[in-house]
C-alpha positions, 0 to 999 in steps of 0.5 A: 344713658346717664344718671343714677345707673351702673353703666353709662354712655352711648349704646345703640338699641333697636326700636321698640326695646323696653325701657326695663330692658335698657336700664336694667339689662344694658345699664346694669340697674341702680348705681347703689342700693337706691331704688330706681324711680323714673326715667326722663327721655328727650332732653329738656322738653321730655317727660318723666316716665315712672318705674311701673311703666318701664315695660313701655317700648322705646318708640316715637308713638309710645313715648308721646303717648306717655307724655314724653318724646324721642328727642336726641335719644337721651335717657336720664335715670332718676332714683329715689333720691331724685325730687321730681318737683326739683326736676320739673323746676330744673328743666323749666329753668332752662326751657324759660331761657331758651324761649324766643319770645315770639309766642307770648304764651311760651315766654311767659308761661314757662317763666310763670311755671318756673316761679310756681315750681320754685314756690312749691319747692320752697314750701310756699305752694298750695293746692290751688298752685297745682291747679294753676300749674297744670292749666298753665302747662296745658295752655303753653302746650296748645297755643304755641307755634314751634316744637320747643313751646309745644313740648316744654310743658312735658317735665311738668305734665308728666310729674303731675300726672305720674308723681302727683303724691310728690307735689302733695307732699311739698304742698300739703305736708311741707316735706321733700321725700328725696331730701333735695329742696333744702327750704323744706329739708334744713339739716338733712340729718334731722329731716331723715329722722322720724322723730325730727331730732336735731342731730346737728345740734347734739353732735355739735354739743358733743364736740363742745363737750356739753354732754348733758345738754346734748342728752336733753336735745335727744330726749326732748323728742325720744322717750327711748334714747338708750334703745335707739342708740343700740337698734335705731335703723339710723336713717339719718346716717344714710341722709348725712351729707358727707356720705351723700358727697362720697365720704363716710357718714357721721357715726350718729348712732354711736354718738347717741350711745356715747351720750346716753351711756355717759349722762344720768337720764335724770338731767331731763325734766319733761314738761307736764300739763297740770293733772286734769279733773277727775271727770277728764278724758281716758285713753286706752292704749293697746299694745306696750311695744315702743309705739304704745309706750310713747303714745301712753307717755306723751298722753300722760304728759298732757295730763290724761289717765291712760291704761296700757293693755298688754297680752304679754306678761310684762310690757315692752313688745318687741323690744323684749320679746324680739330683739336679742340681748346682745343687741339690746340689753335686757337691763337697759331696755326694762329701765327705759320702759320702767321710767315711762310708767308713771302715776297717770299710767295703769298697766294691764298685762295678760290681757289680749285684744279679741281674746279678753277684751274688745273695742266695744267693751273699752269704749263702753268702759268709759274710755273716750279714745283707743289707740291700737299699737299691737305690732306685727308679730305673726310670722308668714308660713311658707306654705309648704307640706311639712311645715308643722312638723316637730322642729320647724318654728317660726322666727317669732316663736323661736326668738320669744322662746328664748328671750322671754323664757330662756328656752333653747329650742335649736339643736344640731344643724339649723336652718333659717329660711329668710333675709330680713333682721328677724332671720339674721337675729334668729341665726345669731341667737341659734349660734349661741345656743348649746346643742347647736352644730351649724347654722345655715341661712337660706336666702332666695336672692343674692347677699346684696339684696338682703333687707337686714341691717348690713352690719348685722349680716357682717356681725353674724358672718363674724360669728360663723355664718359662711356665705356661698354665692355664685355671682356678685363680687362681694360674696367672694369676700364672704366666702372666704370669711366663711371658710374660716369661721364656719357658719354657712349662708346659702343664697339663690336658694328656695325651699320646695319641701320639708321632709320628716322622719318619725314625726320630726324634721329630717331635711329640706329640699331646695332649688337654686334661683337666678335673678329674673325681671325687676318686680314692684320692689325695685329688686329682680324676681328670683326664678327657679333653675330646673334641675338644681334641686338639692337637699340639706339635712337639718335638725331645726328649720326656722321660718323668718320670711316676714311677719304681719300684725296679728289682726284677725279679730280686728275685722269682726270689731267693725275695722277695716284691714287691707289684704296684708292684715294691716289696718286701714287709717287716715294717713295724716291723723291715724283715725280708723274707720271707727270713731274714736279709734286710732292705730299706728306702727306696724299694725298700719304700716307692717313690719317697721323699725323702732324709731318709726314706732315711736314716731307713730306713738308720739303722733297719736298722742298729739292727734288724740289730744286735739280729738279730745279737745274737739279741735282739728286733728291735724295742725298745719305743717311747719318746716322745722329749720335749724334755729340755734347757732352753735360755733363750729370747730375749726379743723386744721388740714391734718385733721381733715386728712385723718378724719375717718369715721369712728367705728365702735370696738365689738366683742371678739366673735369667739367671745360672743358665740356663747354669750348674750353679752352686748356686742357693740361697745361705747365710743371713748370721750376722745373718739366721740369728740373727734368724730363730732368734729367731722360734721359738716355742720349743715345747720350753719347755712340757716343759723347765724350768731346772735347779736347783742341783746338777741340772747336775752330776748330769746331767753325771755321768749323761751321762758314765756313759752 
């Protein structure tokens, strides 16, 4: 048992044991937080079996039926950082050299399959290649004479069978979702950013002290640089090759914060298409969160007249109503929002879709296209009796009351049910309210499985949240911190009943859980333990078990929704099932990050522009590899040894508990430049110094463009 798993080595198991038990009970599950995607059994000629088939018993017949073999009894565990196209290519590279050549189809077939897989991994594949690959694999399997040739096609056929979407992503979108195929990835930090930000470039410019140029690189693709410098989910950092190789990722978000705090936004002048004629197309954007504002901004730059329809009294959506000021100061968010509202954008606040206006009315009013970006701010309910009792609030209700109106709804002993970002935000906001005595966070799994950002959970603990858990070693550290600081987080618990006294919340009854089998999310299901019920006395209960779009009115407008209330769209075009209607962001994906919403808005603007021009909605995908050479820094051996990640300073836990002041501070210039020097500069694999005359030619070409 080897691969992306905690426990590796030799183990004897009875024939017929499920893959699930081998991987999770014996192997201990994933080696880190990455979700397990598949296993490969049988050596190089074996096949890949996806995680949703892990109930499969390990025996000869079952593995053969699934497209694999028992082979030598080896099992390789693969997670979401494994590219299945690359896996097939790797094994085919081995098998083509093992073929003896006595069967022409085996020798030439394996060579040709490797060539096709190599083309696909380099972005040169087509859908026709996939048909040819499958046909060739079947021919090799059926016409060769020995066991090697008859099983050599397994890596190809099994990955085509179970992971066809990955092949399509390589062929159609020219992307490798596992960030393995370097010709499709380029610099992994850039590829990991939903906005395709040239992270490597602005980090290199910071090292050179060229701060204004660095700001322009960020702002070129992101209309919310200061916002993202504070609340971005940092997908780029998770893909940083320093972290992948076992080190500490570059503090990219902190470097972005350094730049956006230091540089005047006026240095960036966006390119504008000259204003169109009076009878030009008009676009309605419904929702003024980060997705809607981004769409409106880019449509405005393209010369369109945009009407921004917002249900609230002011624009901003979740940036203003849901994210607390200690994470995103109001003046920072409002300044960036205001900068995007130009003469081409008309703002209509206090106008809700379904209540005040419909899609039909917008189209009849002369709008040629409608983009829906209404977000996901409707909280899921626990479904327990007493949930409507006084003193019980949803996380969205609680956060909006405080962020928009300054209302402090929490008092006394507060309980929050949930483990996501909204739960942690609610806990930290409650801790800052004057009448609150204690805050307890109730989560049904372990702290390690909380979907909230780790740094937010740690900050909550510092501010007084005590974590009690009976299992994971990391929880012991939290227990000790909790005893010193006084806020309580109960994990492995599940609410079962809400009790009221004189019409007001009195307590909540819970049951302790254990972790059961793995579910579709790759996490173990919480299973109630009989006889472990207990009661927590509460004055305030905040339910934060997830959000969904408030989309109930859309079905009556002829739009198609899924079971979760998300709007169905064509993924590459964002087009809904009504002509001229597009949608993106949380309305389509469910609760997601700010940067993903911005990316959806930018994509929508481009698609709508194509639609209104009568052009193909989707441009042929292009692989964006690093193209600008920036001289790398040279570090001494001493600098390399001392190159620790720069961590921004924060306000003390004591000073921030009764304040909404921004908790995380900016890096100093010395810290920022030193941190930028740690970058491995993965871009240099794709760029080179310009020769004489090339710089002048490049400048002329850029000016012409």
